[in-house]
C-alpha positions as CSV (number, residue, x, y, z in Angstrom):
1,X,0.0,0.0,0.0
2,X,1.4,3.4,-0.9
3,X,1.0,6.7,0.9
4,X,-0.8,8.0,-2.2
5,X,-3.8,5.7,-1.5
6,X,-4.1,6.4,2.3
7,X,-5.9,9.7,2.1
8,X,-8.6,8.2,-0.1
9,X,-9.0,5.4,2.5
10,X,-9.8,7.9,5.2
11,X,-12.4,9.7,3.1
12,X,-15.0,8.9,5.7
13,X,-13.3,11.5,8.0
14,X,-14.5,15.1,7.9
15,X,-13.5,17.3,5.0
16,X,-11.6,20.6,5.1
17,X,-8.0,21.7,5.4
18,X,-7.4,20.2,8.9
19,X,-8.9,16.9,7.7
20,X,-6.7,16.9,4.6
21,X,-3.6,17.4,6.8
22,X,-4.7,14.7,9.2
23,X,-5.3,12.2,6.4
24,X,-1.9,12.8,4.8
25,X,0.0,12.4,8.1
26,X,-2.1,9.4,9.2
27,X,-1.6,7.8,5.8
28,X,2.2,8.2,6.1
29,X,2.2,6.8,9.6
30,X,0.1,3.8,8.5
31,X,2.4,3.1,5.6
32,X,5.5,3.2,8.0
33,X,3.8,1.0,10.6
34,X,2.7,-1.5,7.9
35,X,6.2,-1.6,6.5
36,X,7.8,-2.1,9.9
37,X,5.2,-4.7,11.0
38,X,4.2,-2.4,13.8
39,X,0.5,-1.9,13.1
40,X,-0.8,-3.3,16.4
41,X,1.9,-1.4,18.4
42,X,1.0,1.9,16.6
43,X,-2.7,1.3,17.1
44,X,-2.1,0.8,20.8
45,X,0.1,3.9,21.0
46,X,-2.6,6.0,19.3
47,X,-5.3,4.7,21.5
48,X,-3.2,5.7,24.5
49,X,-2.6,9.1,23.0
50,X,-6.3,9.6,22.2
51,X,-7.2,8.7,25.8
52,X,-4.7,11.4,27.0
53,X,-6.2,14.0,24.6
54,X,-9.7,13.1,25.8
55,X,-8.8,13.1,29.5
56,X,-7.0,16.5,29.6
57,X,-8.4,19.9,28.7
58,X,-4.9,21.4,29.3
59,X,-3.4,18.9,26.9
60,X,-6.0,19.7,24.2
61,X,-5.4,23.4,24.7
62,X,-1.6,22.9,24.4
63,X,-2.1,21.0,21.1
64,X,-4.2,23.7,19.6
65,X,-2.4,26.8,21.0
66,X,-0.3,28.8,18.5
67,X,1.5,30.4,21.5
68,X,4.1,27.6,21.9
69,X,7.0,27.4,19.4
70,X,8.0,24.3,17.6
71,X,10.9,23.6,20.1
72,X,8.5,23.9,23.1
73,X,6.0,21.6,21.4
74,X,8.7,19.0,20.5
75,X,10.0,19.0,24.1
76,X,6.5,18.6,25.6
77,X,5.3,16.0,23.2
78,X,8.6,14.0,23.6
79,X,8.1,14.1,27.4
80,X,4.5,12.9,27.0
81,X,5.5,10.1,24.6
82,X,8.3,9.0,26.9
83,X,6.0,9.0,30.0
84,X,3.4,6.9,28.1
85,X,6.1,4.5,26.9
86,X,5.1,4.9,23.2
87,X,7.0,3.0,20.5
88,X,10.0,4.7,18.7
89,X,7.9,4.9,15.5
90,X,5.1,6.8,17.2
91,X,7.6,9.0,19.1
92,X,9.4,9.9,15.8
93,X,6.0,10.6,14.2
94,X,5.0,12.9,17.0
95,X,8.3,14.7,16.9
96,X,7.8,15.3,13.1
97,X,4.2,16.5,13.7
98,X,5.5,19.0,16.4
99,X,8.4,20.1,14.3
100,X,6.1,20.9,11.4
101,X,3.7,22.7,13.7
102,X,0.8,20.4,13.1
103,X,-0.1,19.3,16.6
104,X,-3.4,21.1,16.3
105,X,-4.5,18.3,13.9
106,X,-3.3,15.4,16.1
107,X,-6.7,14.4,17.3
108,X,-7.9,14.2,13.7
109,X,-4.8,12.3,12.7
110,X,-5.6,9.6,15.2
111,X,-9.2,9.3,13.9
112,X,-7.9,9.2,10.3
113,X,-5.4,6.5,11.2
114,X,-8.1,4.3,12.8
115,X,-10.3,4.8,9.7
116,X,-7.4,3.7,7.4
117,X,-6.7,0.7,9.7
118,X,-10.3,-0.3,9.8
119,X,-10.5,-0.3,6.0
120,X,-7.2,-2.3,5.8
121,X,-8.7,-4.9,8.0
122,X,-12.0,-5.0,6.1
123,X,-13.8,-3.4,9.0
124,X,-15.7,-0.2,9.3
125,X,-14.5,2.4,11.7
126,X,-16.9,3.7,14.4
127,X,-16.4,6.2,17.2
128,X,-18.5,6.5,20.2
129,X,-18.4,9.6,22.3
130,X,-20.0,9.6,25.8
131,X,-20.2,12.1,28.7
132,X,-18.6,9.5,31.0
133,X,-16.3,6.6,30.3
134,X,-17.9,3.4,29.0
135,X,-16.9,0.2,30.8
136,X,-15.7,-2.9,28.9
137,X,-19.1,-4.5,29.0
138,X,-20.8,-1.4,27.6
139,X,-18.2,-1.1,24.8
140,X,-18.7,-4.8,23.9
141,X,-22.5,-4.4,23.8
142,X,-22.2,-1.2,21.7
143,X,-19.8,-2.9,19.3
144,X,-22.1,-5.9,18.9
145,X,-25.1,-3.6,18.3
146,X,-23.3,-1.5,15.7
147,X,-22.0,-4.7,13.9
148,X,-25.6,-6.0,13.8
149,X,-26.9,-2.8,12.2
150,X,-24.1,-2.4,9.6
151,X,-23.6,-6.1,8.9
152,X,-19.8,-6.1,9.2
153,X,-16.9,-6.0,11.7
154,X,-16.4,-2.7,13.5
155,X,-13.2,-1.1,14.7
156,X,-14.7,0.9,17.6
157,X,-12.9,3.7,19.3
158,X,-14.4,5.4,22.3
159,X,-13.8,8.9,23.8
160,X,-15.2,11.0,26.5
161,X,-16.6,14.5,26.0
162,X,-17.6,16.0,29.4
163,X,-19.4,18.7,27.5
164,X,-22.1,16.1,26.5
165,X,-24.9,16.4,29.0
166,X,-25.8,12.8,28.6
167,X,-26.4,10.1,26.0
168,X,-24.1,8.9,23.3
169,X,-22.8,10.2,19.9
170,X,-21.8,7.4,17.6
171,X,-20.2,8.0,14.2
172,X,-20.0,5.0,11.8
173,X,-18.0,5.9,8.8
174,X,-19.3,9.3,7.9
175,X,-22.8,8.8,9.4
176,X,-23.5,10.4,12.8
177,X,-26.0,8.9,15.2
178,X,-26.7,11.2,18.0
179,X,-28.7,10.5,21.1
180,X,-27.1,13.1,23.3
181,X,-29.1,15.3,25.6
182,X,-27.0,18.3,24.5
183,X,-28.1,17.9,20.9
184,X,-31.7,17.5,21.9
185,X,-31.5,20.7,24.1
186,X,-29.8,22.6,21.2
187,X,-32.7,21.5,18.9
188,X,-35.2,22.6,21.5
189,X,-33.5,26.0,21.8
190,X,-33.7,26.4,18.0
191,X,-37.4,25.5,18.1
192,X,-38.0,28.0,20.9
193,X,-36.2,30.8,19.0
194,X,-38.4,30.2,16.0
195,X,-41.6,30.3,18.1
């Protein structure tokens, strides 16, 4: 598989300039991991990284802030990668992302990588976002339910968004299924404004 094909594989991800950057970097990382026989290790690293992004508002702010220079970003992301015991391939990737001042797209890069990986495995990628962490049993039941609906294996990633007031937002490929209270309240506000 060549890097030229990777962006097309992640086409289910959102569109726009950040999504384009994310797909290019994720495609390159996927190709390197495939070549090195390190797909599973890289997947594990990116799940760890995604959990850190989801868990820390300060970390998310740091990634998106233009205030920090490339050197500061490289030092910080290297320290985080070392603490999380990420593989050398992932560490090198993160250093390159920081050096090129692309950390603002890191969250989208992980999502694009999982989409490419799912397609490579003949699976569909799905992401579930909840207000509180899902336990293993809930994740297993959700995966089974989604697989029943779409009729194929699912590569499910989960994340926590404390801003959700309740419910669950599930994205399967490019389709969003939203049962969150926040969305329902936003719809209600719109209806109230129109009245």
